[in-house]
Short mmCIF file of the C-alpha atoms (twelve columns), coordinates in Angstrom:
data_MODEL
# 
_entry.id   MODEL 
# 
loop_
_atom_site.group_PDB 
_atom_site.id 
_atom_site.type_symbol 
_atom_site.label_atom_id 
_atom_site.label_alt_id 
_atom_site.label_comp_id 
_atom_site.label_asym_id 
_atom_site.label_seq_id 
_atom_site.Cartn_x 
_atom_site.Cartn_y 
_atom_site.Cartn_z 
_atom_site.pdbx_PDB_model_num 
ATOM 1   C CA . MET A 1   -42.368 -14.245 40.424  1 
ATOM 2   C CA . ARG A 2   -38.797 -13.659 41.586  1 
ATOM 3   C CA . TRP A 3   -37.359 -15.803 38.806  1 
ATOM 4   C CA . VAL A 4   -39.066 -13.657 36.130  1 
ATOM 5   C CA . PHE A 5   -37.375 -10.579 37.538  1 
ATOM 6   C CA . ALA A 6   -34.042 -12.435 37.668  1 
ATOM 7   C CA . LEU A 7   -34.336 -13.339 33.972  1 
ATOM 8   C CA . LEU A 8   -34.917 -9.704  33.048  1 
ATOM 9   C CA . ILE A 9   -31.743 -8.449  34.726  1 
ATOM 10  C CA . VAL A 10  -29.384 -11.215 33.575  1 
ATOM 11  C CA . PRO A 11  -27.624 -9.916  30.496  1 
ATOM 12  C CA . GLY A 12  -27.983 -11.952 27.326  1 
ATOM 13  C CA . PRO A 13  -25.706 -11.997 24.317  1 
ATOM 14  C CA . ALA A 14  -25.135 -8.581  22.788  1 
ATOM 15  C CA . TRP A 15  -26.101 -8.452  19.119  1 
ATOM 16  C CA . ALA A 16  -24.309 -6.097  16.810  1 
ATOM 17  C CA . ASP A 17  -25.082 -5.325  13.220  1 
ATOM 18  C CA . SER A 18  -22.632 -6.957  10.812  1 
ATOM 19  C CA . LEU A 19  -22.207 -5.941  7.184   1 
ATOM 20  C CA . VAL A 20  -22.790 -8.506  4.429   1 
ATOM 21  C CA . ALA A 21  -22.676 -8.220  0.644   1 
ATOM 22  C CA . THR A 22  -26.028 -7.662  -1.089  1 
ATOM 23  C CA . HIS A 23  -24.665 -9.227  -4.297  1 
ATOM 24  C CA . THR A 24  -21.383 -10.696 -5.519  1 
ATOM 25  C CA . ILE A 25  -18.658 -8.049  -5.352  1 
ATOM 26  C CA . ARG A 26  -15.850 -8.839  -7.772  1 
ATOM 27  C CA . ALA A 27  -12.225 -8.401  -6.744  1 
ATOM 28  C CA . GLN A 28  -10.855 -4.946  -7.651  1 
ATOM 29  C CA . SER A 29  -14.331 -3.354  -7.445  1 
ATOM 30  C CA . VAL A 30  -14.832 -0.203  -5.397  1 
ATOM 31  C CA . ILE A 31  -17.476 -0.763  -2.720  1 
ATOM 32  C CA . GLY A 32  -20.503 1.540   -2.693  1 
ATOM 33  C CA . PRO A 33  -23.535 1.867   -0.381  1 
ATOM 34  C CA . ASP A 34  -25.660 -0.431  -2.593  1 
ATOM 35  C CA . ASP A 35  -23.134 -3.261  -2.203  1 
ATOM 36  C CA . LEU A 36  -23.744 -3.894  1.492   1 
ATOM 37  C CA . ILE A 37  -26.476 -4.360  4.052   1 
ATOM 38  C CA . ALA A 38  -26.449 -4.586  7.840   1 
ATOM 39  C CA . VAL A 39  -27.819 -7.777  9.393   1 
ATOM 40  C CA . GLU A 40  -28.583 -8.290  13.053  1 
ATOM 41  C CA . ALA A 41  -25.910 -10.846 13.843  1 
ATOM 42  C CA . ASP A 42  -22.572 -10.860 15.603  1 
ATOM 43  C CA . ILE A 43  -20.306 -12.342 12.925  1 
ATOM 44  C CA . PRO A 44  -16.684 -12.585 14.101  1 
ATOM 45  C CA . GLY A 45  -14.404 -10.399 11.996  1 
ATOM 46  C CA . ALA A 46  -17.225 -8.741  10.056  1 
ATOM 47  C CA . LEU A 47  -17.147 -4.973  9.694   1 
ATOM 48  C CA . THR A 48  -19.983 -3.038  11.330  1 
ATOM 49  C CA . ASP A 49  -19.607 0.570   10.149  1 
ATOM 50  C CA . PRO A 50  -20.490 1.286   6.495   1 
ATOM 51  C CA . ALA A 51  -18.554 4.575   6.606   1 
ATOM 52  C CA . GLU A 52  -15.309 2.593   7.082   1 
ATOM 53  C CA . LEU A 53  -16.051 0.508   4.001   1 
ATOM 54  C CA . ILE A 54  -17.523 2.716   1.283   1 
ATOM 55  C CA . GLY A 55  -14.918 3.793   -1.253  1 
ATOM 56  C CA . LEU A 56  -12.540 0.926   -0.475  1 
ATOM 57  C CA . GLU A 57  -11.720 -1.841  -2.937  1 
ATOM 58  C CA . ALA A 58  -12.488 -5.548  -2.655  1 
ATOM 59  C CA . LYS A 59  -9.194  -7.457  -2.716  1 
ATOM 60  C CA . VAL A 60  -11.014 -10.787 -3.249  1 
ATOM 61  C CA . THR A 61  -14.436 -11.741 -4.606  1 
ATOM 62  C CA . ILE A 62  -17.070 -11.361 -1.864  1 
ATOM 63  C CA . TYR A 63  -20.185 -13.447 -2.501  1 
ATOM 64  C CA . ALA A 64  -23.764 -12.328 -1.799  1 
ATOM 65  C CA . GLY A 65  -24.823 -12.879 1.803   1 
ATOM 66  C CA . ARG A 66  -21.234 -13.325 3.017   1 
ATOM 67  C CA . PRO A 67  -19.800 -11.057 5.722   1 
ATOM 68  C CA . ILE A 68  -17.394 -8.334  4.666   1 
ATOM 69  C CA . LEU A 69  -14.127 -8.811  6.542   1 
ATOM 70  C CA . ALA A 70  -11.350 -6.265  7.026   1 
ATOM 71  C CA . LYS A 71  -8.812  -8.602  5.395   1 
ATOM 72  C CA . ASP A 72  -10.917 -8.731  2.209   1 
ATOM 73  C CA . ILE A 73  -10.806 -4.985  1.508   1 
ATOM 74  C CA . GLY A 74  -8.195  -2.275  1.091   1 
ATOM 75  C CA . ALA A 75  -7.470  1.134   -0.321  1 
ATOM 76  C CA . ALA A 76  -8.727  1.741   -3.854  1 
ATOM 77  C CA . THR A 77  -6.060  1.187   -6.496  1 
ATOM 78  C CA . VAL A 78  -4.127  4.288   -7.459  1 
ATOM 79  C CA . ILE A 79  -1.433  2.554   -9.535  1 
ATOM 80  C CA . GLU A 80  -1.871  -0.320  -11.998 1 
ATOM 81  C CA . ARG A 81  0.821   -2.839  -12.876 1 
ATOM 82  C CA . ASN A 82  3.197   -1.603  -15.649 1 
ATOM 83  C CA . GLN A 83  2.028   1.996   -15.210 1 
ATOM 84  C CA . THR A 84  4.686   4.701   -15.507 1 
ATOM 85  C CA . VAL A 85  4.914   6.526   -12.171 1 
ATOM 86  C CA . SER A 86  6.820   9.385   -10.581 1 
ATOM 87  C CA . LEU A 87  9.489   8.002   -8.283  1 
ATOM 88  C CA . VAL A 88  10.777  10.204  -5.453  1 
ATOM 89  C CA . TYR A 89  13.762  9.531   -3.196  1 
ATOM 90  C CA . ARG A 90  14.341  11.866  -0.241  1 
ATOM 91  C CA . SER A 91  17.199  11.689  2.246   1 
ATOM 92  C CA . ALA A 92  18.906  14.334  4.391   1 
ATOM 93  C CA . GLY A 93  17.695  17.289  2.328   1 
ATOM 94  C CA . LEU A 94  18.390  15.570  -0.989  1 
ATOM 95  C CA . SER A 95  15.442  14.920  -3.267  1 
ATOM 96  C CA . ILE A 96  15.665  12.921  -6.513  1 
ATOM 97  C CA . LEU A 97  12.720  12.711  -8.915  1 
ATOM 98  C CA . THR A 98  12.665  10.208  -11.774 1 
ATOM 99  C CA . GLU A 99  10.285  7.888   -13.589 1 
ATOM 100 C CA . GLY A 100 9.670   4.245   -12.871 1 
ATOM 101 C CA . ARG A 101 7.486   1.363   -13.984 1 
ATOM 102 C CA . ALA A 102 5.202   -0.207  -11.348 1 
ATOM 103 C CA . LEU A 103 5.751   -3.952  -11.018 1 
ATOM 104 C CA . SER A 104 2.421   -4.464  -9.214  1 
ATOM 105 C CA . ARG A 105 -0.800  -2.609  -8.510  1 
ATOM 106 C CA . GLY A 106 -1.667  -0.891  -5.244  1 
ATOM 107 C CA . GLY A 107 -3.492  1.800   -3.352  1 
ATOM 108 C CA . ALA A 108 -2.361  4.727   -1.233  1 
ATOM 109 C CA . GLY A 109 -0.142  3.501   1.600   1 
ATOM 110 C CA . ASP A 110 0.751   0.194   -0.066  1 
ATOM 111 C CA . VAL A 111 4.405   -0.705  -0.587  1 
ATOM 112 C CA . ILE A 112 5.186   -1.884  -4.124  1 
ATOM 113 C CA . LYS A 113 8.263   -2.612  -6.213  1 
ATOM 114 C CA . VAL A 114 9.084   -0.182  -9.010  1 
ATOM 115 C CA . MET A 115 11.759  -0.412  -11.697 1 
ATOM 116 C CA . ASN A 116 13.692  2.832   -12.082 1 
ATOM 117 C CA . LEU A 117 13.589  3.517   -15.856 1 
ATOM 118 C CA . SER A 118 16.953  5.328   -15.828 1 
ATOM 119 C CA . SER A 119 19.051  2.779   -13.934 1 
ATOM 120 C CA . ARG A 120 16.897  -0.358  -14.436 1 
ATOM 121 C CA . MET A 121 17.216  -1.021  -10.681 1 
ATOM 122 C CA . THR A 122 14.255  -2.304  -8.716  1 
ATOM 123 C CA . VAL A 123 13.311  -0.347  -5.595  1 
ATOM 124 C CA . SER A 124 10.488  -0.538  -3.067  1 
ATOM 125 C CA . GLY A 125 8.343   2.458   -2.341  1 
ATOM 126 C CA . THR A 126 5.181   3.606   -0.639  1 
ATOM 127 C CA . ILE A 127 2.343   4.852   -2.824  1 
ATOM 128 C CA . GLY A 128 1.146   8.369   -2.043  1 
ATOM 129 C CA . ALA A 129 -2.474  9.483   -2.450  1 
ATOM 130 C CA . ASP A 130 -1.513  11.313  -5.668  1 
ATOM 131 C CA . GLY A 131 0.060   8.194   -7.228  1 
ATOM 132 C CA . THR A 132 3.664   9.192   -6.584  1 
ATOM 133 C CA . VAL A 133 5.882   6.393   -5.248  1 
ATOM 134 C CA . TYR A 134 8.200   7.400   -2.393  1 
ATOM 135 C CA . VAL A 135 11.293  5.179   -2.196  1 
ATOM 136 C CA . THR A 136 11.878  3.597   1.164   1 
ATOM 137 C CA . THR A 137 14.673  1.046   0.544   1 
ATOM 138 C CA . SER A 138 16.879  -0.045  -2.315  1 
ATOM 139 C CA . GLY A 139 16.022  -3.300  -4.012  1 
ATOM 140 C CA . GLU A 140 17.906  -5.826  -6.095  1 
ATOM 141 C CA . GLY A 141 20.149  -4.616  -8.890  1 
# 
């Protein structure tokens, strides 16, 4: 009888719900609540909170039944490649606004390269939530 009591108090493995895809989610698709389901399994690297995931974009194709990993998702795209964007440079009270052409696609917070349409120089900048690119460093000439 003592061994039954001992088995009840010895902790077993803790199971957490992991999120998996309900169907194939194509790369560049925004993830919605119908795209995922929680399964009772502790899958290393799998996300567990749907609120962290809904509204983000799949960076790679995620197949049905596969876990959704943090490295496979990111911010939804705000800027597409070759899109004309507002380019802002700020330094010590100076602010310069011009237009540029995005050389890659990205979401808010991503750093992308943009060609300044006036000077034809390539610069790197961080994408703002409104689609404006804020220059962080000068690029190649």
